[in-house]
Every structure is written in structure tokens, then in C-alpha cells.
FIVEXDREN-383719 format. One line per field, with one value per residue: y, x, z of N, C-alpha, C in turn; chain. Coordinates in steps of 0.05 Angstrom, whole numbers. Layout:
BEGIN
n.Y: c(Y, ...)
n.X: c(X, ...)
n.Z: c(Z, ...)
ca.Y: c(Y, ...)
ca.X: c(X, ...)
ca.Z: c(Z, ...)
c.Y: c(Y, ...)
c.X: c(X, ...)
c.Z: c(Z, ...)
ch: c(A, ...)
% end
This chain:
BEGIN
n.Y: c(-21, 32, 92, 163, 212, 274, 309, 367, 391, 370, 395, 445, 448, 438, 486, 513, 489, 466, 437, 477, 470, 471, 449, 454, 485, 534, 529, 578, 601, 565, 563, 619, 611, 601, 545, 482, 467, 414, 387, 404, 375, 323, 310, 319, 276, 232, 237, 230, 181, 124, 163, 214, 282, 321, 304, 307, 358, 395, 366, 371, 426, 434, 403, 431, 483, 474, 448, 476, 471, 414, 409, 421, 386, 336, 343, 335, 302, 229, 217, 268, 279, 224, 235, 288, 267, 233, 202, 204, 152, 87, 90, 75, 103, 153, 148, 128, 177, 209, 182, 183, 239, 247, 223, 251, 299, 289, 258, 280, 331, 360, 364, 336, 284, 281, 241, 183, 132, 140, 160, 116, 94, 117, 110, 89, 110, 90, 62, 96, 146, 163, 174, 212, 253, 260, 274, 319, 352, 362, 359, 314, 266, 219, 169, 174, 133, 135, 119, 155, 165, 110, 102, 141, 121, 69, 82, 109, 71, 35, -13, -82, -115, -129, -93, -109, -132, -108, -67, -66, -63, -6, 17, 16, 40, 91, 111, 111, 153, 200, 261, 299, 351, 395, 353, 344, 377, 349, 300, 318, 336, 293, 261, 308, 308, 257, 262, 304, 305, 253, 213, 164, 149, 165, 199, 260, 260, 297, 347, 334, 337, 298, 269, 260, 219, 179, 111, 79, 120, 117, 71, 63, 44, 72, 75, 27, 15, 27, -39, -83, -131, -163, -148, -187, -202, -163, -193, -194, -174, -173, -146, -115, -52, -12, 44, 78, 121, 160, 182, 237, 253, 237, 190, 125, 98, 63, 45, 15, -43, -46, -66, -89, -71, -4, 3, 22, 62, 115, 95, 74, 17, -44, -110, -169, -166, -206, -262, -284, -257, -252, -225, -173, -140, -78, -69, -82, -75, -45, -56, -12, -29, -12, -2, 15, -1, 6, 19, 8, 10, -21, -32, -89, -110, -105, -78, -84, -63, -73, -31, -13, 18, 51, 77, 94, 96, 135, 92, 49, 2, -6, -60, -59, -6, 60, 121, 184, 254, 296, 346, 323, 295, 289, 276, 287, 267, 217, 153, 143, 103, 102, 152, 151, 115, 144, 190, 164, 149, 203, 224, 194)
n.X: c(16, 29, 18, 11, 4, -11, -7, 0, -34, -85, -93, -92, -141, -175, -170, -200, -252, -272, -315, -364, -376, -405, -368, -319, -254, -240, -199, -172, -175, -141, -98, -81, -68, -108, -129, -163, -221, -208, -246, -295, -281, -275, -333, -362, -345, -355, -410, -418, -411, -438, -476, -500, -475, -509, -555, -522, -509, -549, -557, -508, -500, -540, -518, -480, -491, -526, -483, -429, -374, -328, -323, -376, -405, -384, -410, -461, -522, -542, -584, -604, -560, -574, -624, -622, -595, -626, -659, -613, -591, -560, -549, -509, -465, -482, -483, -424, -406, -413, -383, -332, -324, -325, -276, -238, -242, -228, -179, -147, -147, -186, -171, -164, -122, -70, -46, -48, -45, -64, -113, -142, -151, -195, -267, -311, -282, -249, -204, -215, -238, -195, -156, -174, -184, -134, -106, -135, -157, -103, -62, -32, 6, -35, -71, -137, -190, -258, -318, -322, -267, -241, -276, -254, -192, -205, -217, -177, -135, -154, -181, -197, -209, -261, -302, -318, -263, -222, -205, -159, -120, -130, -122, -71, -49, -71, -46, 5, -2, -10, 8, 66, 59, 4, -27, -80, -112, -110, -133, -185, -190, -188, -234, -279, -269, -289, -340, -365, -345, -321, -362, -413, -450, -450, -398, -359, -315, -289, -286, -248, -193, -150, -159, -122, -87, -120, -130, -180, -212, -181, -184, -236, -272, -297, -347, -361, -326, -321, -318, -368, -387, -450, -507, -539, -609, -647, -673, -742, -773, -830, -870, -900, -927, -945, -979, -1003, -1049, -1062, -1113, -1100, -1069, -1021, -962, -950, -885, -824, -757, -707, -672, -600, -570, -566, -608, -623, -611, -616, -648, -710, -780, -835, -873, -858, -867, -830, -785, -791, -795, -839, -869, -906, -959, -951, -979, -968, -1007, -1071, -1123, -1174, -1153, -1142, -1131, -1089, -1097, -1051, -991, -932, -872, -801, -726, -669, -603, -591, -639, -708, -767, -834, -890, -942, -983, -1016, -1066, -1079, -1136, -1136, -1153, -1128, -1121, -1102, -1050, -989, -957, -903, -851, -871, -909, -905, -912, -932, -902, -855, -824, -803, -829, -806, -754, -753, -730, -726, -762, -804, -823, -848, -888, -919, -932, -966, -1007, -1025, -1047, -1091)
n.Z: c(-3, -26, -4, 1, 47, 48, 104, 114, 75, 85, 134, 117, 86, 128, 164, 136, 131, 174, 220, 257, 327, 389, 429, 409, 394, 347, 290, 277, 326, 353, 332, 346, 398, 431, 479, 481, 528, 572, 601, 563, 520, 530, 554, 514, 472, 505, 499, 447, 436, 399, 382, 343, 317, 310, 348, 396, 399, 427, 478, 498, 505, 542, 586, 596, 613, 659, 691, 692, 699, 714, 767, 783, 760, 788, 838, 830, 834, 823, 799, 776, 738, 703, 691, 658, 623, 597, 538, 506, 510, 521, 575, 615, 603, 625, 683, 685, 671, 715, 754, 737, 735, 788, 807, 774, 799, 856, 855, 822, 827, 800, 751, 684, 661, 620, 598, 560, 575, 633, 626, 605, 650, 674, 692, 640, 596, 541, 493, 447, 461, 504, 469, 437, 481, 495, 447, 424, 466, 489, 452, 440, 410, 391, 369, 340, 320, 293, 273, 217, 216, 201, 153, 122, 120, 103, 51, 25, 29, -1, 23, 25, 66, 101, 155, 218, 219, 194, 236, 264, 225, 204, 248, 253, 211, 215, 260, 238, 201, 229, 246, 275, 286, 305, 319, 349, 312, 269, 274, 280, 228, 200, 216, 204, 150, 139, 151, 119, 68, 53, 51, 75, 32, -35, -40, -40, -80, -123, -91, -50, -16, -13, -56, -100, -81, -60, -67, -75, -104, -144, -163, -171, -135, -95, -72, -55, -14, 59, 63, 94, 140, 132, 177, 229, 238, 276, 337, 356, 423, 468, 518, 574, 596, 650, 667, 717, 751, 802, 849, 867, 828, 822, 794, 792, 793, 783, 803, 765, 763, 786, 749, 680, 625, 617, 668, 738, 719, 725, 714, 685, 717, 691, 649, 643, 588, 534, 493, 507, 543, 615, 644, 694, 735, 772, 815, 845, 806, 752, 685, 633, 562, 516, 439, 407, 403, 433, 403, 406, 395, 421, 424, 411, 399, 378, 410, 429, 458, 501, 522, 585, 627, 690, 737, 800, 876, 932, 972, 949, 950, 921, 885, 873, 870, 874, 889, 861, 856, 799, 796, 829, 794, 727, 667, 623, 628, 631, 601, 536, 514, 555, 553, 505, 519, 553, 520, 492, 526, 541, 497, 489)
ca.Y: c(1, 58, 113, 180, 227, 303, 318, 396, 392, 360, 409, 469, 446, 438, 509, 527, 472, 458, 447, 489, 457, 479, 444, 456, 512, 531, 526, 601, 608, 542, 578, 640, 603, 589, 518, 468, 456, 381, 380, 401, 348, 296, 305, 315, 252, 208, 241, 220, 146, 113, 185, 235, 304, 335, 300, 310, 385, 405, 360, 384, 455, 430, 392, 457, 504, 461, 436, 492, 457, 391, 406, 422, 359, 320, 349, 331, 276, 211, 221, 291, 266, 207, 252, 304, 246, 224, 209, 196, 123, 79, 97, 67, 128, 178, 139, 133, 208, 217, 168, 199, 267, 248, 216, 263, 319, 278, 248, 297, 362, 375, 366, 314, 278, 283, 220, 162, 105, 142, 171, 93, 79, 131, 100, 101, 121, 67, 70, 118, 168, 169, 183, 241, 274, 268, 287, 345, 371, 368, 361, 293, 250, 199, 159, 177, 123, 131, 113, 172, 158, 80, 101, 156, 102, 43, 87, 114, 43, 12, -41, -98, -138, -117, -81, -97, -145, -89, -46, -66, -51, 13, 34, 15, 57, 116, 120, 125, 177, 223, 283, 312, 377, 391, 324, 349, 387, 327, 285, 329, 344, 268, 267, 328, 302, 232, 268, 320, 297, 226, 210, 138, 145, 187, 209, 282, 258, 318, 363, 321, 348, 277, 259, 246, 197, 164, 86, 74, 134, 111, 41, 64, 29, 89, 70, -5, 15, 0, -67, -92, -156, -164, -149, -205, -193, -165, -209, -175, -176, -162, -133, -97, -26, 1, 75, 81, 142, 165, 210, 262, 264, 224, 166, 99, 98, 43, 47, -4, -52, -36, -81, -97, -52, 19, 2, 48, 91, 115, 88, 60, -11, -61, -141, -176, -161, -231, -275, -292, -246, -255, -200, -173, -112, -71, -59, -91, -52, -52, -41, -5, -39, 7, -17, 22, -10, 21, 2, 21, -6, -23, -45, -115, -122, -89, -82, -81, -62, -68, -8, -15, 40, 51, 97, 82, 114, 134, 75, 27, -2, -22, -94, -51, 17, 82, 143, 210, 278, 306, 357, 314, 281, 300, 254, 286, 257, 189, 141, 143, 82, 109, 175, 144, 108, 167, 209, 151, 154, 231, 230, 180)
ca.X: c(-3, 47, 0, 27, -19, -4, -20, -4, -55, -111, -95, -100, -163, -186, -171, -217, -277, -274, -349, -376, -387, -404, -343, -291, -237, -237, -170, -160, -175, -125, -64, -81, -59, -134, -130, -188, -229, -212, -276, -315, -276, -286, -365, -377, -334, -371, -438, -414, -406, -460, -499, -497, -471, -535, -562, -508, -499, -568, -552, -480, -507, -555, -501, -451, -510, -528, -459, -409, -346, -325, -323, -402, -414, -380, -427, -486, -540, -540, -612, -599, -549, -587, -649, -612, -579, -650, -660, -591, -592, -536, -546, -484, -448, -483, -468, -399, -397, -415, -362, -310, -324, -317, -250, -221, -246, -220, -154, -135, -150, -204, -155, -159, -94, -64, -27, -70, -52, -78, -137, -151, -159, -217, -292, -327, -258, -235, -180, -223, -243, -173, -143, -190, -181, -103, -103, -154, -150, -74, -48, -10, 7, -46, -88, -165, -206, -276, -330, -315, -232, -244, -282, -230, -168, -208, -219, -149, -117, -174, -176, -212, -223, -289, -300, -294, -242, -195, -198, -133, -108, -139, -111, -41, -45, -75, -19, 27, 1, -16, 34, 70, 47, -23, -40, -106, -130, -105, -152, -210, -196, -197, -265, -293, -270, -304, -368, -369, -333, -318, -389, -414, -461, -439, -374, -352, -285, -284, -271, -233, -165, -131, -163, -101, -76, -137, -133, -210, -214, -165, -190, -269, -288, -305, -378, -359, -310, -308, -331, -382, -405, -485, -513, -556, -628, -650, -696, -764, -782, -850, -870, -922, -921, -968, -985, -1023, -1051, -1076, -1135, -1090, -1055, -995, -963, -933, -858, -802, -733, -699, -639, -579, -555, -582, -619, -631, -601, -617, -664, -732, -794, -864, -866, -861, -865, -804, -779, -777, -813, -873, -882, -930, -973, -947, -991, -959, -1026, -1092, -1140, -1185, -1136, -1148, -1103, -1085, -1094, -1032, -967, -907, -846, -769, -711, -642, -576, -594, -671, -733, -782, -857, -897, -976, -992, -1044, -1069, -1108, -1138, -1133, -1155, -1112, -1117, -1085, -1020, -973, -942, -877, -851, -872, -924, -897, -930, -922, -882, -833, -814, -805, -836, -783, -727, -751, -718, -745, -786, -825, -833, -867, -910, -932, -944, -995, -1026, -1032, -1061, -1116)
ca.Z: c(0, -22, -8, 16, 55, 60, 125, 114, 56, 95, 155, 103, 84, 159, 171, 120, 128, 205, 227, 286, 348, 416, 447, 398, 388, 313, 274, 280, 358, 363, 322, 358, 427, 453, 483, 486, 554, 573, 609, 543, 505, 547, 560, 482, 466, 517, 494, 418, 428, 389, 380, 320, 326, 312, 367, 420, 407, 450, 502, 509, 516, 570, 612, 604, 624, 691, 702, 676, 705, 723, 795, 790, 753, 807, 861, 823, 843, 802, 786, 762, 714, 686, 682, 639, 595, 579, 503, 488, 502, 529, 603, 626, 604, 642, 706, 683, 670, 741, 766, 723, 743, 820, 810, 768, 818, 878, 851, 800, 832, 782, 723, 671, 661, 594, 591, 548, 594, 654, 612, 608, 675, 685, 679, 615, 578, 527, 469, 426, 478, 515, 450, 430, 501, 494, 416, 420, 487, 503, 423, 444, 383, 396, 346, 342, 304, 297, 240, 200, 207, 193, 126, 103, 112, 80, 18, 15, 22, -19, 45, 17, 90, 116, 182, 240, 221, 184, 248, 272, 207, 197, 274, 255, 190, 223, 276, 226, 195, 249, 244, 307, 286, 305, 326, 350, 293, 240, 288, 275, 202, 190, 223, 186, 118, 127, 157, 102, 40, 49, 65, 69, 8, -55, -29, -57, -87, -136, -76, -31, -15, -8, -81, -111, -55, -55, -79, -83, -115, -173, -174, -177, -116, -70, -70, -43, 13, 68, 54, 116, 144, 139, 206, 232, 237, 304, 341, 375, 442, 478, 542, 580, 608, 666, 674, 744, 759, 829, 852, 867, 805, 828, 784, 800, 783, 793, 797, 753, 777, 785, 733, 664, 607, 632, 700, 756, 711, 729, 695, 691, 720, 665, 656, 632, 558, 525, 472, 515, 575, 627, 651, 721, 738, 798, 834, 838, 789, 727, 669, 603, 551, 488, 417, 403, 410, 434, 392, 408, 386, 422, 408, 399, 399, 371, 433, 423, 490, 505, 545, 604, 644, 710, 753, 828, 894, 951, 991, 937, 955, 899, 895, 869, 860, 889, 876, 859, 843, 775, 805, 839, 769, 702, 649, 592, 635, 629, 580, 509, 512, 574, 546, 480, 525, 565, 501, 479, 547, 538, 475, 478)
c.Y: c(19, 84, 136, 202, 252, 316, 352, 402, 387, 388, 443, 470, 446, 467, 526, 518, 463, 459, 456, 474, 467, 475, 447, 485, 511, 536, 556, 609, 590, 561, 602, 636, 594, 560, 501, 464, 428, 375, 380, 381, 327, 290, 303, 289, 225, 210, 225, 197, 141, 135, 208, 263, 321, 331, 314, 346, 407, 390, 362, 412, 454, 424, 425, 480, 496, 454, 451, 485, 431, 384, 404, 399, 338, 319, 338, 304, 257, 216, 245, 283, 251, 220, 272, 291, 230, 225, 200, 171, 116, 92, 99, 88, 151, 167, 136, 159, 221, 205, 182, 225, 265, 244, 239, 295, 307, 271, 256, 322, 370, 371, 341, 307, 276, 259, 194, 143, 110, 154, 137, 83, 95, 116, 113, 111, 96, 81, 95, 145, 178, 180, 210, 257, 281, 283, 319, 362, 378, 365, 338, 275, 225, 190, 169, 161, 125, 124, 128, 163, 125, 87, 115, 133, 81, 55, 96, 97, 28, -13, -58, -117, -116, -103, -101, -106, -129, -61, -40, -58, -16, 32, 41, 34, 86, 124, 127, 146, 196, 235, 286, 339, 381, 370, 323, 357, 368, 313, 295, 335, 319, 263, 278, 315, 277, 238, 281, 319, 270, 206, 181, 133, 172, 204, 234, 282, 284, 344, 361, 330, 324, 259, 242, 224, 176, 136, 77, 95, 130, 85, 42, 49, 42, 91, 42, -2, 35, -19, -71, -122, -149, -171, -169, -193, -186, -179, -184, -190, -166, -157, -122, -73, -15, 30, 78, 109, 152, 185, 234, 267, 252, 191, 146, 101, 76, 47, 18, -13, -42, -41, -87, -69, -34, 16, 28, 71, 91, 104, 83, 30, -24, -93, -144, -169, -189, -239, -277, -284, -251, -233, -199, -142, -103, -67, -77, -66, -55, -35, -38, -11, -28, -10, -8, 10, 9, 2, 21, -6, -6, -36, -72, -127, -100, -96, -75, -84, -55, -53, -18, 9, 36, 72, 96, 104, 120, 112, 49, 25, -18, -50, -80, -24, 39, 104, 172, 231, 284, 323, 350, 294, 295, 278, 259, 278, 230, 179, 145, 131, 89, 133, 168, 133, 131, 187, 190, 156, 183, 238, 216, 190)
c.X: c(16, 24, 10, 4, -9, -19, -22, -29, -79, -108, -106, -131, -182, -192, -189, -256, -285, -304, -348, -382, -386, -381, -321, -279, -236, -210, -157, -152, -148, -99, -62, -70, -80, -131, -161, -196, -230, -241, -296, -311, -282, -318, -373, -365, -356, -405, -438, -410, -439, -483, -484, -494, -492, -550, -548, -507, -526, -560, -526, -483, -524, -536, -483, -467, -518, -506, -434, -380, -349, -335, -359, -413, -412, -394, -457, -496, -545, -564, -617, -587, -566, -609, -648, -601, -602, -655, -635, -582, -566, -529, -525, -467, -455, -475, -435, -386, -393, -394, -332, -304, -315, -287, -234, -221, -229, -188, -138, -139, -167, -197, -152, -128, -96, -52, -47, -70, -65, -104, -155, -162, -187, -250, -302, -302, -244, -214, -188, -223, -216, -154, -146, -184, -150, -96, -114, -155, -119, -53, -24, -17, -8, -67, -117, -179, -234, -292, -316, -281, -228, -257, -264, -207, -179, -207, -193, -132, -138, -175, -199, -227, -244, -290, -323, -266, -220, -192, -174, -114, -105, -123, -81, -31, -50, -56, 4, 23, -7, 10, 41, 66, 21, -38, -72, -123, -132, -129, -178, -217, -200, -232, -281, -291, -291, -334, -382, -368, -337, -343, -396, -430, -454, -418, -369, -321, -277, -275, -253, -199, -144, -141, -142, -84, -94, -139, -162, -215, -201, -174, -224, -281, -300, -329, -382, -346, -318, -326, -343, -393, -431, -494, -534, -587, -638, -676, -720, -775, -809, -853, -893, -915, -942, -963, -1006, -1020, -1070, -1092, -1125, -1062, -1027, -991, -943, -911, -845, -775, -719, -675, -623, -558, -574, -590, -630, -634, -603, -632, -692, -749, -820, -855, -874, -859, -839, -807, -773, -800, -843, -872, -905, -936, -964, -952, -982, -980, -1058, -1113, -1155, -1166, -1151, -1121, -1105, -1080, -1066, -1008, -941, -883, -822, -753, -685, -621, -583, -615, -687, -747, -815, -872, -932, -979, -1019, -1041, -1089, -1108, -1146, -1135, -1128, -1103, -1103, -1053, -1010, -955, -905, -875, -862, -896, -912, -916, -919, -898, -855, -818, -815, -805, -811, -758, -723, -735, -734, -766, -809, -837, -853, -896, -934, -946, -971, -1012, -1041, -1050, -1087, -1139)
c.Z: c(3, -29, 9, 24, 64, 86, 124, 95, 72, 121, 143, 97, 109, 170, 161, 122, 157, 209, 251, 296, 370, 435, 433, 394, 361, 310, 284, 309, 359, 355, 335, 387, 446, 457, 489, 517, 554, 581, 583, 521, 514, 550, 526, 473, 478, 505, 457, 405, 427, 386, 360, 338, 331, 340, 393, 420, 433, 471, 516, 523, 540, 593, 612, 617, 657, 703, 684, 678, 718, 749, 801, 784, 772, 836, 854, 834, 814, 784, 770, 733, 692, 676, 656, 613, 582, 551, 491, 491, 516, 556, 620, 628, 616, 671, 706, 684, 698, 753, 763, 738, 774, 820, 800, 788, 850, 875, 838, 803, 812, 752, 708, 664, 628, 580, 578, 566, 621, 651, 619, 627, 684, 675, 655, 592, 562, 508, 453, 443, 494, 496, 433, 454, 496, 470, 416, 442, 490, 478, 425, 416, 389, 375, 355, 318, 304, 269, 222, 186, 191, 163, 106, 94, 95, 58, 15, 8, 9, -2, 35, 46, 99, 144, 193, 238, 206, 203, 254, 252, 199, 223, 267, 230, 199, 238, 264, 211, 204, 255, 278, 306, 287, 303, 327, 327, 270, 253, 275, 244, 193, 193, 204, 162, 117, 133, 135, 72, 31, 58, 60, 39, -6, -45, -54, -66, -100, -119, -51, -36, -16, -34, -96, -101, -52, -73, -90, -97, -146, -185, -178, -160, -93, -58, -57, -15, 33, 66, 90, 119, 146, 166, 207, 236, 267, 315, 357, 396, 449, 508, 547, 601, 626, 673, 697, 756, 787, 832, 855, 853, 809, 811, 798, 784, 794, 787, 788, 762, 768, 759, 709, 646, 625, 662, 713, 742, 718, 711, 700, 698, 693, 674, 650, 601, 545, 504, 479, 542, 589, 637, 681, 733, 766, 817, 825, 827, 768, 711, 647, 583, 518, 468, 407, 412, 409, 426, 395, 399, 402, 412, 399, 395, 392, 401, 424, 458, 484, 527, 561, 623, 668, 728, 784, 850, 917, 968, 976, 940, 933, 906, 890, 859, 882, 874, 879, 846, 824, 781, 820, 814, 746, 678, 623, 601, 640, 603, 556, 510, 532, 568, 526, 495, 542, 544, 488, 500, 544, 517, 465, 496)
ch: c(A, A, A, A, A, A, A, A, A, A, A, A, A, A, A, A, A, A, A, A, A, A, A, A, A, A, A, A, A, A, A, A, A, A, A, A, A, A, A, A, A, A, A, A, A, A, A, A, A, A, A, A, A, A, A, A, A, A, A, A, A, A, A, A, A, A, A, A, A, A, A, A, A, A, A, A, A, A, A, A, A, A, A, A, A, A, A, A, A, A, A, A, A, A, A, A, A, A, A, A, A, A, A, A, A, A, A, A, A, A, A, A, A, A, A, A, A, A, A, A, A, A, A, A, A, A, A, A, A, A, A, A, A, A, A, A, A, A, A, A, A, A, A, A, A, A, A, A, A, A, A, A, A, A, A, A, A, A, A, A, A, A, A, A, A, A, A, A, A, A, A, A, A, A, A, A, A, A, A, A, A, A, A, A, A, A, A, A, A, A, A, A, A, A, A, A, A, A, A, A, A, A, A, A, A, A, A, A, A, A, A, A, A, A, A, A, A, A, A, A, A, A, A, A, A, A, A, A, A, A, A, A, A, A, A, A, A, A, A, A, A, A, A, A, A, A, A, A, A, A, A, A, A, A, A, A, A, A, A, A, A, A, A, A, A, A, A, A, A, A, A, A, A, A, A, A, A, A, A, A, A, A, A, A, A, A, A, A, A, A, A, A, A, A, A, A, A, A, A, A, A, A, A, A, A, A, A, A, A, A, A, A, A, A, A, A, A, A, A, A, A, A, A, A, A, A, A, A, A, A, A, A, A, A, A, A, A, A, A, A, A, A, A, A, A, A, A, A)
% end
């Protein structure tokens, strides 16, 4: 693979075409001496795991407004953090976010370590996130490989091995390509190139600064690369969800177990989610069954929920969960699948 990538050429392209993001320092400000806030870099990178930039922007701004510094976040209650996270999914990220903030606050004086190996020891920080923080926040020569980088490298070198098997080779190539000068900007440049030019469908090869270096472009295979294994079809699970309203307008909620799907999150009582779930109403009452099914997709399966609701008096004692008045919880801070159910309930 005799491919040469002109890092200065790519950096020049980035200086003109960098995406504007609330957590990012622009190339002109970076050159002028403005340094990124490691707290902002870390927070955005945790949020961007499995989530699009468009979705993350509003969540990032909400978190920074609520917790402007890492020290403020470290003092937050887990319920507050997971509530503010609601809708982003993969809720273990939110719990690790708080754990990490507390450790950085107590063990590192509130300042993120810049060393890659030390960063890896922090909760929720894997190889990609550690590389991104070290590179972008501290301008260390560390490799950063996300989906955009995988696509750019795969096309530049016309890699025929499908993902994810080719990831090790891609990481090795990306490591060799990372320059010593402006490595943080270079990492963001490759990501921006993949997001805006070297796109998954119909890449804009004619305006790509690396067109002359690209083997896929030369071989006419840019619309085929990167090759990927066919994904297995996701199974569908089923379940029941129960929304109970009391005469004083309080709703029945339950805290999910500390381990498993949506661990530790607040929500409506549910049955198990399986192929053949048994009904398990949380209270003795007359139940209304909705025709509209609640459908939601998790990482490994589709979920179809049958919604049941009941209206009970003050004397009813639930088998599980607890009652909370509307002012004591925010339905918008519930995980998405529970918000979907509440919307159906309110629209009925």
C-alpha cells in the first residue's frame, strides 16, 4: 500500500472547512493560542459514543449550562445526571460520566490527566475516548479512530478486508499517518473529512483534498469501500408497561435494577421483556389496554410494548414501585421508551 497522505494539505483544508461545534476550538483560535477545555472535550466525546453530532449538540449545551465545570458535575446527584441524559440512550455512559467526574475531582485536583494510559483508567474511557482527549484537548500525538476515520482510511488504501476485521489494520495505518505537528487538529480534520466529504453514500471525491492520494478513487471502488459484514436481523421482544394514576394526580414509578438494560433508571413498571412475557400488573385494579403498540429499538433487539393504564384511589397499595406527584418527577427525563408510552397515554 504505497499511499502518501499530505498532512499539511489536509490541515489547510480543515482550517477553512472545520465544522463549528459548541465544544470545539476553531482552527483560527487554536493557532492564536486558545486551548480546548478538556472538560468540554471529554463530555462531548462521551456523548458522541453511538450518537450523532446533531443530537449531541443540544445535550452538550444543556449539560454545560447546568454543570459549567467538572467540579459542579462531580457534586451532582446521579438522578439529576441520568435525567438530563434521558433520550441519549446507553445510560451506562451517564453513570460513568458522574463516576469519572468524581474521580478526576478527588484524585486529579479537578484536572484531566493528559496521558493516554492514565486516561484509560477512568470510568467510561476506552481507547478511542482516551486518544481523543489526549489528542484534541492536549495536542498529544495519539491516534483517534471513529467511524469517519475508518471510512477515510479504508478508501484511501482501498482496504478489501471488511469491518470490523479491518479495524486493527486501520488503526495501525492511522497511527503512522498522525503527524507530530497539530495532531489534535489533524484528528478532527480526518473526522470532518469523513463526515462532510468522504461520506458513506455518494462521497464528494471531486472536492476532496486527498483525491490524488486515494486508491479507492483511482480504482473506482469508493462507493463499495469500506466493506462490511451483513448484520444479523435483530429479534423482537415483547412486554407490558403499566401507567397508574392516583386520584391526587400522582403516578406510579419504579427504579429499574442496578444491572441490566436501563439500569438504575426511573420509569413505569413493566413486565419482563421477552418472547412470551407474563403480565405482572404492579397493583390490583381494572386495566385499560391500548390498541396502539409502543415500539422501540435497542442495540440488540426490537421491543413491542402493550400499554395498560389504571386510575386508582389513595388507599391502593402497589406491589412494587412508588407514587410521585407530577412536580416530583419530569416525564421528559424518563428514558425514551417510557416517554413514548406516556405520550400515547396523554393523547388517548
